[in-house]
N, C-alpha and C positions, 0 to 999 in steps of 0.2 A: 504494500500500500504506500503510495507516494507521500501522503500526509501522515501516515501512521507508522511509527517504529514498533517493531516487536508485536505485530498484530497477532501472530500465532500464540505468543505468550499471554497477551491480554485475553484472548478467547479462553485459554486454559484457566486463567484466573477467574473469569466469570463462571465457568463450569464449576469450579470449586466453590464459588460464592453461592450458586443455586443449591449445591449439595451441602452447604454449611461446613465445608471442609477446608476453608482458608484459615489454617491454624496459626500461621506465622504473623499475620497482621490483617487489619480490615482492608477491604477494597477501598482505594483512595482515587478519586477522580478530581484532578486539579487542572484548571485552565488559567493561563495568564497571558497578557500581551507579550509578544516577543520583543526582545531588546531592540532588534533592528526591524523596523516596519517597512513593508512594501507598499509604495504608493499605488493608488489605482483610482481611476475615474469611472464612476458609474453613470449611466444615462439618467436624464431627468424626464419627468412625465407631466402631462397636463393635469392629471388627477391621481389621487392615491389609489383608486380602484385599478387604473391602468397599470400602475407599478406593481400592485399585488398580483395581477393576473398575467404579467409578462414572464413567461417561462425562461427566456434567455437572461433576463435580469436576475432571476432567482439563482441561476447557475453562476453568473458573474459575481454576485454578492457573496455566495457561499465560498467560492474558490478564494476570493480576496480575504475573507475571514479566516479560512484555514491557513493561508499563507502567513497570516499575522498572529496566529495563536500558538502558544507553547503548551504542549500537552504532557502532563506528568502522571505517573502511576497508571491507572487503568482508564484514564480519559482517552477518547479517540474522536477523530473527525467524522462527523455524521451529518448528512443533509436529510432533514425531515421535511419534505414539501409541506407547505403550511398555508392555509387560507383562513386561519383563525379557529377558535374553539367551537364556533357554531356551524362549521362546515357540514357536519352530519345532518343537521336540520335543513340546511340549504339543499341537500340532496333529496329532500321531500317537497321542494318547491318554494320555500320561504326565501326572501331576498336578504343579502348581506350588505351592511354598511361598513366601509373601510376607514379606519383611522391610521395614525402614523405607525403604531406598533401592534395593533390588534384589529379585529373586526367583530361585529355583533349582528345578531339576527333582528330583522323587523318582524315582530311576532304577528303571525298571519292566520292562525287557526281560530275560527270564530266560535262563539257560544253555540250557534245552531249546528255547527259541524260536530261539536262535542255531544250535544243532546241527541243528534241523529247519527251517532258515530257508526261509520261503515268500514273502518279499517284504514291503516296507513301502509302504503306501498312505496318503496324507494324508487326514485326515477332514474333508472340506470342510463337512460339516454338523455337525461337532463344536463344542463350546462355545467353545473358544479361537479357532478359525478364524473363527467367526461373530462373536465378540466383537471381534476386532481389525478386522474389516470394519466393524462398527457404529461403533467409536471413530474410525476413519479417515473414514467418511462424515460423522460429526458434526463432526469437525475441519474438513473441507473446507467444509461449509456455514457454520460459524462463522467460518472464516478468510477467506472470500471478500472480497477487497479490503483485508484487514487484515494477513495474514501468509501464509507459505508452509507447506504441509503435506508432510511427508516420509513415506517408506516406513519402517515399523517395523524394529526390530533383528531381523534374521534370521540364524541360524547354521546353514546346512545342512552336508552332508558330515561330516567327522570330528568337528566340534564338536557336531553333532546326535547323533552316535553316543555321544559322551561324556555328553550329557544323558540318553540312553536307557539306557546301560550303566554309566556311572561311569568316571572316568579310569583307575583301577587295573585294572578289569576289561577295559577296552578295550585297555590295553597288553598284557594276556595274550592277548586275541583276535588282535592283530596277529601274534603268534607262533604260537598254536595253531590259529587259524582265519582266516588271511588272506583266503581266498576269500569268507567271509562279509563281512568288512570292505569288500572291493573291490565286491562286488555291492550291499550295503546302501547304500554311499556313492552309487552311481549311481541306485539307487531313490529316495534322498532328493533327488537333483537334480531328478527329475521333479516332486516335490512343491514344491520351491523355485520352479520355473517357474510352477506354478499359482498359488501365493499371491502371488508377486511381480507377476505379470500382473494378478491381481485387484486388488491394492492400487494399482498404477500406473493402472489404468483409473479408479479412484476419485480419486486425487490430481490427475490431469490434467483433471478435469472443468472447472475454472475457471483452471488455471494451465498455462503452458508449461513443459515440462521436469520434471526430478526432483531430489530431494535426499534426504538421510537424516541419521543422527546425526553424520556426519563434517563437516557444515556446508559442503558444497560443492554448488553447483548445476551442472547439465548440461542443455543444450537437448533432449537425448533421454533414453533410459532407462539410467541408470547405477546401479551399486550397489557396495558394499564387498565384496571377496573376502577371505577370512581362513581361518586354520587355527591356532587357538591351541594345539591339540593337538600341532602340529609341534615344540614345545619338548621333547617327550618321546620323539621318535623320530629315527632317523638319516636322513641324506640319501637313502640307498638305499631305505629304507622309505617315505619321503615320495614318492619317484618312483614306486615300485611300486604303492602303495596309493591315493594321493590325487591324483596329477598328472592323470590322465585326467579326473576329475571337475572339477578346477579349470579345465582347458582347455575343458570343455563350458560351464562358467559364463561364461567369457570369450567364447566363441562366441555365447552367448545374449544377453549384454549389449551395449549400444552402447559402454560404457566401464567401466573398473574401476580402483580403486586398492587395493592389497593392504595389509591391516592387519597389520603385522609387530610382534608384541607381545613385547618383552623380549629380553635378551641371548641367552637360550637359542634364540631363533628365528633368530639371525644366521647359523647354519650353513647355512640354506636361501637366504640372500640371493642368492648367485651364480646359483643355478638360477632364481630368480624373475626376475632381471634378464635372463635369456636369452629370456624369453617375450615375443615381439614384440607380442602383443595386449594385454599388461598395460601400462596407461598409467603407473602410478606406484606408489610405496610410501609408506605412512604409517608413520613410525618412532615407536614408543612405547617409550621406554627403561625405563619401569616404576618403580613406587614404590621408594624407597630407592636408586635408581641416580643417577649423575651426570646433570645436565640437558643440554639440547640442544647447547650449545656444546662439551661434552666428547665429542661423537660426530661431530665434523666429518669425520673420515676415512670413516666410514660414509656420511654424507650426500654427500660428494664422490664416493664410489664410485657411489651411486645417480644422481647428476647426470651423471657422466661416461658412464654407460650410456644416457643419453638419456631417463631416466624422470622423471616428476613427483615432487615431494616435498611431503608435509605433515608438520609437526612442531610440537609445543607448545613454546613458548619463554617463559622467564621475562622479565619486562620489562627487567631489567638486562642481558640477553644480546643484545638486538637489535643493538647496535653490532657485536658480534663476528660475528653471523650475516650482517649486511650486508657486512662486510668480506671474508668468506671464501667466500660462495656467490654464483654468478651469479643474477640475479633470475628468469630464464625458467623457468616451470613450478615455482616454489617458493612455498609457502604457509606462513606462520607464524600460529599460533593463540596468542593472548595473553589472559590474564585480568588486567586492570588493577585497581588498588585503587580508583580514582576516575575521574571524568570528566576531571579535569585531567591525570592521568597518561596516560589514553588519548589525549587530544589532543596531549600532548607526544610520545608515541610515534609518532603518525601524522605529526606535523610532522617528526620525525627521518626517517621513511620517505620522505616526500615530498621531502626535501632530498637523498635518496640520489643520488649521482653514480656512474654505471656505471664500473666498473673493468675492467681487462683480466684475465681469468681464464685 
């Protein structure tokens, strides 16, 4: 791999991570700006939407980023074609608005469509479905022997319903029309299977295994499971309306790590840890919250349940994390300020001496 040193070794390390057999140290993914930056000029566009949808721009921007990024530990260069977190809903006909760094859905599903619910079928010939296939094919051809290509950001189930209905409206739906929520969630799962399979068939043309925005590689087909909407509902409602779909996702995938986002989602942690097929938890403490080292009790609970952990760590916290968590099945993601800092952090991790936990 042109942008990735020791790719074979990195893949082996991730196989150890999934098996919780990385006994020497945690998995460490560190990225930093290179000391020597490569200048590059990217084209300008009349609108943000044009920029987001320009496949050639995506390739140019990614290659420039890879050239200017120093990768340490198990970090690797990966292009995950991206049209924003509401792309999956856009594949059902809703429109997207594009901002500088993200996009969002224009909630389009009406009350009458809910009351007379007749099902949701993904539009495989629709613009956004075909566009993400196009972008992924282009990335695979450009990235051959250079970098890894991941599956785009997909949010099925409850989060797709949020995109289609809006968060406040969906909250009302869970009370006034739970049968719609339950049925629609399962219908969306059928669409998830289709688009995930189509994208995996493309990404695996030249590469073994799969990856996605979480920056973890797996030798088979893995994906992130999530339910950001769970912050807004009780544990009973989560169980009643969304657990069946989540278990179907886990049956469909070879492996999954659940993206647990924010303190409001912690009420569901105990239930998630009971799911045997769920491999692990990514704990995202959220903007404005204390950083990783302040959540050691949460992380220890996850580890004691026999689950994998991924968590973002500030550079100055690495010592505390190494002291308090066993290395097996643990991955720390760190954004360093410089190459020198990244190297120092990796030196610290390599000098880690296993303690009794």
